N, C-alpha and C positions, 0 to 999 in steps of 0.2 A: 504493499499500500504506499503511496505517496503523498507527502506532505501538502502537496499541490499539483494541480493538474498541469501536466505541460505536453508539448509537442517536441520532435525532434528541431523543430526551429529554437523553440524557446531553450532545449539545451545548448545549442549554438552558439545563440545569445547570451546567457550564463557564463558560458566557456569564454566566451572572447573577453565580457566583460571582468570576470576572474583575473584573466591573465592579464589586461590591460590595468588595471586597480593594483592588483599585487604579486606579478610575477617574480618580483625582485625579492617578496617575502616567502618564496618555494609553496609547496603544496599544502602546508597547514594555513599560510595565510591568504590564498587563493579559496580556499574551502571557507573560511570566515568570511570574506568579501562575498561568496555564493550565498551564505546563512544571511545575513542581511538582505540581499536579494528577496529571499524566499520568505522573510519575517516581514517583508513591507506590502508581498501580497496576501500574507495571511494575516495583516493587522487591522486592516479596514477601520484605521482611527488617524487623528493627527493630521501630519502631512499626507499620510499616507491611505485617506478615504477613497473608495470608489474605485480602486486601481482593481482590474479582472483580470489579467494575465500578465505573465512574464516581460511582455512586451511592453507592456503599461508602464510598468515599474523602469524596465529600463530605460525607455525614452520620457520619461515623466520630467515636467517642465514645471519648475517653481522659481519665483521671483524673475521670470523670464531666461532663467538657463536651465539647461539639463541638469537633475539631482545630481547623475553622474560624471565628472568632468572629461570621462574619456570618448564620452559622447560627441562632446564637441570639439577634442584638442587632441584626441589618443588617437595617434597611427595605428597602435597594438590593436585598438579594438577594430578597425574596420582590416584586418588581416586573419586569413581562415582562421577558425581553432583548429587545435590537434588533438589527437586523438585521446592524450593523457588528459587535457583539460575538460574534455568531454565528459569522460570517466568521471573527473571530481564534480562537475554540475551534474552527473545522474546520481552522487553521493548526497549532494546537497536536497534535491527535490526530495528523495526518497527518505534519508531518516538522519542525516549528519548534524549534528550540533553540537557546539562546544563553548564553553565558558573561553573569552569574554563576549564573542559572539551569541552567544546561546539565544538571548530574547534581546538582541540590540538590533535598532532600526537606523543606526546613522554610524558612521566612522567616519574619519578623516585623518592625514598625518600633517600634524602641526607644525613639523618641522623642528622639534623642541619638546620640552615636556606638556603631558597631557593636561589640558584645562578641568578642573573638578565637573565642569558641566559643559554641556553644549547646546546653545538654542534654548537653555533651561532645562535639560534634561541628563541624569547623573550619568558619569562615567563608571563602565564597570569593567574596565581593565585594560590593557595594552599588549598588544602582539607585535613587536618589533616595532614600525614605524608608525602603526596605526593603533588610534585611540577608539574605542567601542563604548557607544553611550545607549541607554536604552530607556523605555518612557517611565517617566515618573510614575509611582505607584499608585493605580488606579485609575489611571489615565486610559488606559488602551489595554482591553482585557485580550482582544485579538494577535497579542506580541507575544501573548504567554500561551497559545495553544499548541498542543503538536503539532 
């Protein structure tokens, strides 16, 4: 059973985004980014209301910009996904979740220390260069669903 409905095109999108955002952080870093993508689809709250597909998540626009910088700026995102990245993408849609991205809806690379909050949301942990943030308690039940 999968955490979300997905197609092979969705696997390709997740795989390309994981590589574009976290290739330098290895397999685990890419899985964490993929987990945030799936979490955003599951959440249906806060900044992520009414997202109905992986494609909606990947190409979401907020404040006039894409939610994921790689869509706008990333050459890596527009290169074909490799089989290893597709394998990781399948892991995230099916079952993979781990701290600090387990319930995270946001991440970013601050180029330094992770701030204790990000747009008012609490810091859950850091993996290599990325800081992860989950919703404030009792504001997004969907983020905590399997």
